[in-house]
N, C-alpha and C positions, 0 to 999 in steps of 0.2 A: 505494500501500499504506501502510494507515494506521500510525502510530506506537503500540505497545500504550503502556498507562499502566506508571509504575515498579512498582506494587505487583503488576502482571501479569506483567510479566518477571521478578520474583522470583519468586512462586509459580510459573511453569512451570519456572525453573531448579533451583529447590529442591526442587520437589514433582511436579509435575503431569506435567513432561517431562523429569525427571531424568536424566542421560545414562547413570548407572550402573545405575538400577533400572527405568526405562521404554524407554529407546532402547537400551540396553544397546551403547553405542557404548565404545571405549577401553577393552576389557575385558583385553586383552594386559597392560598395567602395573597395572590393577586387581587382577590375579589376581596378579601375579608379585611385586609387592613390598608386599603388605599382611601380611605376615608378624608385622609389629609396628606399634604406631601410629607411631612415631616415623617410620619409612622411608614409611608410608603417606602423613601427613600433610604429609611434606616434598614427595614426588613431587605431591602434592594443589597444593600453596600452590605450587611451581614452574610448574604448569599454569593455576592461577588467574591467575597474573600474566600468564602468554604469551598467553591467551586475552583479559584486558582489554587488553592492549596491542595484540594483533592489530584486536578490534574498532575500538578507536580508529584505528588507521590505515588500516585497509582504509576504513573508514566517511569518513574524512577524503581518502582520495584516490580515491575510489569513481567520480566522474564525471568524471576525469582518464585513467582506465584503460579501452581499446578493448574492448567485451563479449567479442569473440574470443580475447584473451589473458589474460582476468582471472584464470585459474584458474592459469598459470604466475605470475603477476605476485604473487597472493595467497601461492601456495607460497613464493616467496622472500621475500616480506615475514615469514610465519612461521620460515622459515629465520633470517632475520638477527635476531628475536628471541630465539628459543629458542637461538642461538649466545650471545645477551649474558647469558641466564640460566647458559647451562651455564659461560661464564666465571667469572661470580660466584659460582657453586656451587664451581666449581675453586678460586677463590683464597679464600673465606672459611669453606667449610665442606668440606674436602678430604676427612675421613675418611668423611664421609656420602656425597660424590659418589662415592667410590669404591664405596661398597656399593650404590648406586643403579643405578652404572654405564652401561649403553647406555641405559636408559629415560629418562636427561635428555635426550639428543641426540634419540631417538626419537618424543620430543613434535612435532616437525615433522611425523612421518606418522601423528600419532594425527588419526583420522577424527573428532572432537569439534570440534577447532580448524578444520579446514578447513570442515566442514559449517556451521557458525555463521556463518563467514566467508562462504560462499556464502548461506546462507537467510536471515541477518539483517544482517550488517553492510553487505553489499554493498547495501542497500537502505533502510536507515534511517539517520537522522542519529548524530553521532558519540557524544552523551552516552548514548544508548539503547542503542546497540552497546558501548559500554564497560560498561555496567550488565549487559547482556545476557552478555558476557564472563564478569565476575564472577559474576554468578547462576549462570550454568552449571557454572564451574570450583568455586564453592563447593559446588554442589550434587554433584558428582564427590568433592568433597575430603571432606564430611560422611560419604558411603558408605566410602570407603577408610577414615576415622577408626574408624567402626564396626566395619568389618570385620578392621580392622586389630587392634582391641581384642578382638574376639570370637576369634581365632584365636590373639591371644598368650595371653590367658587362659588357654583351653583347652589350648593347646599347649603353653606354658612354665609356666604359673600366675602371670607376672607383667603387669604395665602397665608403659608408659613405660620399658623397656629400650633402651638406646642414646641417653638423652638428652645424654649426655656429648658425642656426636658433633657436636649443635647449640651446646649451651652450654659445652662445655669440661669438664675435670676434675672442676671444682667438682659437676657433676651427675651424676657417676658413681654417686651414691649415693642418687639421687632415684629411683630403681627401686622398686616397689611389688611387695613379694612377697605375692601374694594368695593362692595356693595353698602347701602345703607342697612345697619344694623337691623335685623329682624326681617330683611326681605330675601333670604335665601329659600330654594324650593326645596322641602325636605327629602322629598324621594331621591335626589341626588345622594344624598349621606346615607340611604339604605340600601340594602343588600341589591335591591331593582337597579337602582340606581348604578351601582357598580357593572350590573350586565350590559345596561342601556349605554354606558361609557366606552367600555370595551368593544361592544358593536361599532359603534362611530368609529374608535380608533382602528380597527379592522377594516371598516369601510374605506377609511382615508386612505391607507396604505394601499389597499386593491387599487384605487382611483389613481394613487400614484404610479404605481407600477405600469398600470395599464397605458397610462398618458407615456408614460418613458418608451414602451413597447410600439406605440403607434410612432413616436419621433423617430426611434430607429428604423423601424420600416419603411419610414417616409424618405428616411435619409438614404437607405438602400434604395430604393426605388429611383430618387433622383439621380444618384452614381451610376445605375445601370442604364439610365436615359441617357446620361450625357455619354 
């Protein structure tokens, strides 16, 4: 199996094979914690860290693990790395850790992490596997951030509420009140709003891809005509 170029890995992770918009993996935490930008980005960055370290670790030991027991070993490695991230968040951003709740330890069962470990890291060198984990995790984080911003803005009329959970009490006033207080649309902050928001993002991506394909087809037709 040939190793993709770095730009190909980044393009697949951030856009072409985006886990949130194309592969539709890991939707449970994506829909559950995206009620605000801060919650969404925080869980996304935790997932990025786990995926990057998982890619590096599994790629490093891939030739030492018998194929028959690779999946249990991969899950064990992922569980250890998630525990490290879980304890770090518990120690340094405890209030945010409490809000995110079960979804931090549940990164162990996130199908994105195990899928990339099996499909990519178990067959590719360490550097490419680490980059793949970063790209896939960042692609999911961008979707989480946009969905969180959309839901928070429409649902509460604010942006970046809860920054004090990460940066301390000094950041309590950093929340942007974009719409008049109390004018938010509650449905956006509820679970159905997450499904509607994700559907809009998927539709937007498909529209952009279709426009790009039409431009490419038009360029090829012009060149042939010339």
